[in-house]
N, C-alpha and C positions, 0 to 999 in steps of 0.2 A: 790447409794452405790455399783454399779455393780463391781467396781474394788477393793472393800474393803475386809478385812480379817474377816471372821466370825468363831466363835467357838460355837459349840453346845454341851451342857452337856447332855448326854443321847442318846442312839442309839436304842430306840424302834421305833415303826412305826411313832410316832410323830416327833422325832428327824431326822430319816431317810427321812421322807416325806418332811420336811422343807429343809433339806440339799440337797435333790435331786432337788427341785425347785430352790434353790439358786445357786447350782452348774450349773444347766442348764442355768441360767441367766448370768453366767460368773463370779460369785464371787468365791473367794478362801475360801473353807469351810473345817473345820476340826471338826470331831465328836469324843468326848471322851466318851467311854462306860465302865462302871465299871466291866461288865462281858462280855458275848457274845452279839453281836448286836441282838436285837429283841427277846431275849430268856427269858424275864421276863413276864410282863403282856401281851405284844403283842402276845407271843407264847401261853400263857395260855388261851386266850380268845376263845369265840365260833364263833366270826365273824358275829354275827347278826347285821343287819342294820335295827333297829326297833324303829324309832321315834314314831310310832303310838302305838305299844304295850307298850312302856315305858312311854307314855305320862301321865303327871299329871297336873291337872288343876292349881296347885299352881306354876308350872314351865313353863309359856308360852314362856319365852325367850329361854329356853333350847329346847323346842319343835320346835320353829322356827329355831334355829341353826341346830338341827338335821335334820329337813326337808330340809333345804337349802343344807346341806352336802350330803344328800341322792340324791337330785336333780343333784348334780355335780358328782355323782358316775360313770355314763356312760362315761363322759369325762375323769375322773380319770382312769378308767379301761383301756380305749383305749390307753391313753398316757403311763400308767405304763406298760402295756403288751408290747407295742412297744419298750419302752426304756429298760425294764427289761428282755425282751425276753422269758417270760413264762406266762402261764395263771394263774390268781389268783382266779379261781373258783367262779366267780360272778354268782349267781343264783337268779332267779326272780319268784319262785313258790309262794311266799307269806307265811303268818303266820296264824296259827289257835290257838286261846286262848280257852282252853276247861275247862269246869267244870264237876265234877262227882257226885255231891250231891246237894240237894236242897239249902243248905247254899252256896255252890260254885256258883250256878246259881244266887242267890241273889247278891253275890259279883260281878259276871260277868255282871249282869244287871246294877249295879252301875257304873262299869267301862265303859260299853257301853254308858250309858247316859252322862258320863263325856266326852267321845270321841266325841259324837254327839254335845255336847255343844261347843266343840272346833272346830267343823266343819270338822272333820276328815273323810276320806274315809274308813269307816268300815261297816260290814254287820253282822246282827244277824242271826245265824243258829240254827235250832233244832239239837238234837243229830243225828237224821237220816241224815240230810243234811250234817253234818260234816263228817259222815262215808262214804257218797257218794264221798266226796273229798279225804278222807284218810281212806281207808278200814281197816287198822290195829287198828284203835281207838277202845277202849273198848266199849262194849254195854252199860256200865254204864254212858258214856258221855251223859249228859242231854241237854247241850247247848254249843254254841261256838260263838266266834267273829272271823270273817275273816278279817284280815288286808292284803288285796291283794297286797299292795305296800310296805310291810315290807320284805326286801330281806335278802340275806346273801352273804358273801365272805369267802374264805378260808384264815384266817388270817396268817397262817404259810406260805402259798404260797406268800401272800402279803409281808411278811417280806423278803423273799428271793428275790422277784422282786425289792423291794425298795433298798435293799443293792446293787444289781447289777446295777440298774439305777443310784443310787448315785455315784457309783465308775466309771461307764461308762463316766460320765461327770467330772471326775477328783476329786471327793470328797475324802478326806483323812479320814480313819476310824482307830482309835486307840481302840482296844478291850482290856479288862482286864486292863484298865487304869483309875485309880481313880483320880478325881480332889481333890487335897488337900485343895484348897482355891480359892474362887473368890476374885480377887484383885480389890479393889475400892479406888480411890484416888480423894479427893476433890469432892465427889458426882458423880464420873464417873467411870464406870467399864472399866478397862484397859486391863484385861486379866485374866489368871488363873495360879495358881501354880500347876504343875503336878509333877509326880515322876521324870520327865526328866528336871525339871526346870520351869522357868517362860515363859509363852507363851502369847504374846500380841495379842489383837484383837480389831477391830473397833466396833464390837458388839458381845455381849454374849447372847445366848439363853439358858435358863434353861428349859430342857425338860426331867428331870430325874424321872418322874413318882412319885411313893410314896417315893422315896429317895430325892425328891427336897428340903424338909425342913432340910435334914441332911447335906447339903453342907456348909462348913465353909466359913466365910468371909462376910455373909450377915448381915446387921444391923438387930437387933431384930424386928424392926418395920415392916420390909418387908419380913420376913421369910414366905413363902407361907403356908397357913393353909391346908396342904395336909398330909393325913395319909394312912397307908396301910389297906385295907379291904380284908380279905382272902376269896378266893373262891375255894372250892374243886370241882373237875370235873373228868369225866372218859369218855372213848371212847369204844364203842362196835363195833363189826363187823356185819354188816347186811348180811343176807343170803337170798337165794331164798325163796320167799313167806313171808318174814319178812322184808319188806323195807318201809321206810318212805320217802315221797317226799317233803312235806311241813315242815317248822319249826313248831313245836308244843310246846305251852307253857301251863302250868297248872295254874289254880287259885284254891288254896286249903284253904278253910276257917279254917279247923281244924289244919293245920300244919304250922310251921313257914317257911318251905322251899317250895317255888313254883319251879317247875322243868321245864326245857326246853330241847327239843330234836332237834338236828340240823343235818340233813343228809348231808354227804359230797359226792361229785362225785366219790371218790375213794372207797366208800362203808362203810366208818366209820360213826358211829352215835354218835355225841357228846352229853353227858348228863351233865347238870350243873344246877345250881351252888349254893353252900352255900354262905352265906354272914355273915362273922364273924369278930368281932373286936378283933383280937388276936395279934396285933402288927405285927412284922416281922416273925411270926411263919408260916412256910409253910408245916408243917407235916399233913399228911392225918390222919383222925380219923375214927374209926369204925362207930360212929354215923353219921358223915357227909356222908360217902359212902352209909350207909344204907338208909338215907333220900333220896338220889338221886335215888338209885335203886328202892325203894318203890314208889316214885313219878313217875318214868318212867314206872314201871310195872302196876301201877294203870291206867295210860293213855293208854298204849300200852301193853297189857298183854303178847304178844308174845316175848317181849324183854327178858323174862325169859330164853329163849333158846339160846340167843346170847352170844358168847364168849367176855370176857373183854380183850381189847387190851392194854389199858393204863390207869393209874390213875395219877392225878397231882393236885397241888394247885398253884394258882397265887395270886398276891397281887395287887388289883385295887388301883389306886391313888384317894382316895376320898377327896374332898375339904369340907369346912365347910357347904356349901349349895348344894353340889353334882354337881355343875356346874364347867366347866373348868376355869382356870385362864389364860387369854390370853392377850398379848400386853405389852405395856410400863409399867415401874415401876418408882418410884421416883428417882431411880438411873439412870443417863444418860447412854445410850447404853446397858442397861440390860433389856432383853425381857423375859417374862414368856410364856411358852406353856406347862402347866401341870394341874393336877387335873381333868382328863377326866373321872374318876370313871368308870361307867359301859358302857360308850359310846366312848371309845377310838378308836375303829375300825371305827365306824360310823362317828366320827368327824375328822378322819385323813385328808380327802381331804380338807375340809373347813379350818382346822387349817393350813395345809401346804401352801395352796394358799394364805390365808390372812396374815399369819405371814411373808411369803416371800415377799408379796407386801409391808407390813409395813417396812421391812428391806430395800427394794429397793427404796421406795418413802418417807419414814419417816412419812407417814400418816396412822392413825388408821381408818379403815373402819367402817361404821355403823354396819356392821355385827358382829364384835367382840367387839365393844365399851362397850356393857353391861357386858362383862366378864373380864374387867380389874381388877387388884389387888385393885384398889382404892375403890371398893364396900365394901371391908372389912375394909379399913382404915377409912371410913366415919362412921362406926357403933359405 
């Protein structure tokens, strides 16, 4: 399909990543983005690459996909920084998951046992050992799990690099351009209706995040079960003597919101995130910001002194089983790449490489086969 015309609906990191790989392979690619490219969930994310910290024993396929994507990150970073012409802030200090009370330690031990059962590379630390690694941690930290291979990337830099790399290879990007309808004729996707008229395509890729189910023209049976899950976040400015090196995540048995702190190379400290079923509402709430600041302060008391730089809320695209929807659909030439929920940044490389390969060869790899839409159609 190297000489074919591809249309991608959605210009976040998933759409831009697939578009870059396809444009690089010589295809004609056009992305339609409803607002600004990469300024929705991709911009709101924290950039954690955390398959181990996010691991759940009931989601072995998702853990495997996340681990495979993390393994491809060094290749991805090298290729993207070369093509996009800027650093994307890839950092490999690792992650500490900390508990502050006896109940937290019990929950932490349960998580550690599950991680060990899955054969993951994790280490149990006492509170003192955790503070030797990260001196700003509270004296109340009783125990921690170290995930030495859970890394991070600056997702906003990745957005910029992807947009540059995509356009370097001739990819066309239409921003503030809403798709009015996906056009399907006799079971085959033939193109899209845009504000500028009908645009034909040899293949359509739906990568519109939490808006994927809102696109007109899809038969009811194949509307992707993707919904928005709100996450409120904020950024602090680290100062001399109050710096965090590792990603820190809290386990809090008493509270609904577990908090993470993600240090950036530019001195920002990202604090997130709530998880709220509020539809497309992106308003910040006093309660949400309070929960984040309380959680951050309990883990790292010195954040009390730090200035707040920014607050925001994003909408994660959550699927019915919290795993992405990747690959072919019952409609010919219609491909899905959506529903990445909490793992969009982590899963960008594997999604981009595998969906591009699918478009170019027509073959679904074993890697993404478990994540096709048909898992919902069989239920």
